[in-house]
N, C-alpha and C positions, 0 to 999 in steps of 0.2 A: 110100727108106726112112728115110735119116738126116735129110732135110729135114723129113719128116713127125714124126719123133721129137722133133727140135729144135722144131718148131712146136707140139707136144703138150706142151712144157715140159721135156723131158728135158735134163739138163745134160750136154753131149757132151765136157765138158772133164774129167769124172770119170775117173779111173784105177782099175784093180783093185788089189788089195792088192800086186802086184809091180811096178806101174806099166807093164806091158806093153800095147801096142795089140793087141787081138785081130784087128783089120783087118790089121796087119803079119804076124802069125803065121799068118792064113788066106791071105795073098797077095792082099788086096784093094786094089790100088792106087788105083782110083777112090775108095774110101772114104778111104783115107789122104791122097789129094790134097784131097778135099773137107775132111777134118777140119783139115788145115793151111792151107786157103785163108781169106782174110778174109771171103769171101762164105759159107763154111760154118761150121765149128766155130771157125776162128780160133785154133787151138792154137798155142802158141808153142814155142821151142826146148826148154823145160823138159820137154815131153811126148815128147822124142826122147832125153833123157839116160838114163843107165844107172840101172838100179834097184839095189836093196840087194844083189843078187847079181851086179851087174856087166853085166847084159844090157840092150841098148838095143832098141828096136824093130827096128832095121836088123840086129842081129846075130841077133835071133829070126827075122826073115824069111829070112835067109841060111842059118840053121840048118834051115830047113824047105824050102830049095831055091829060094827066090824072090830070084834074084841081082839081077835088074833092079830089083826093089822096093827091096831093101837098098841098091842104089847110090843110087837116088832118095832114100831116107830119109836117107842119110848126107850127100848133096849139100845137101838141105833143112836139115839140122842145121848144116852149115857156114854156109849163108847166113843162117839165123835167128840164129846166135851172132855173126855179124859185124856190128858197129855200122854203120848207114847211112853215116857219114862216111868209113869205111874203104872202103866199096864204091864211093863217089863218087870217091875219090882214085884208085882202081884203074880207073876208068872203067866200073864195073858198075852205077852207079845213075842 
């Protein structure tokens, strides 16, 4: 569905008024992974940051009981926030 929406011209980088990812709140890990992948939505770290209320998609997923998804989103946020040169220096790139 996400691929179809994107091919139909939907801007998958748009966020709602609070900046939350509905996919995270609903526990849709596959959608979150696709949105964050270069092949999919290609969303960056800014989409994982806290909104005006201090809530991140990871925090909202955890609040809804999706612990593994929250862990994944927190890890992706760390990865996306780390400059590539720092990752190479640590042997991760």
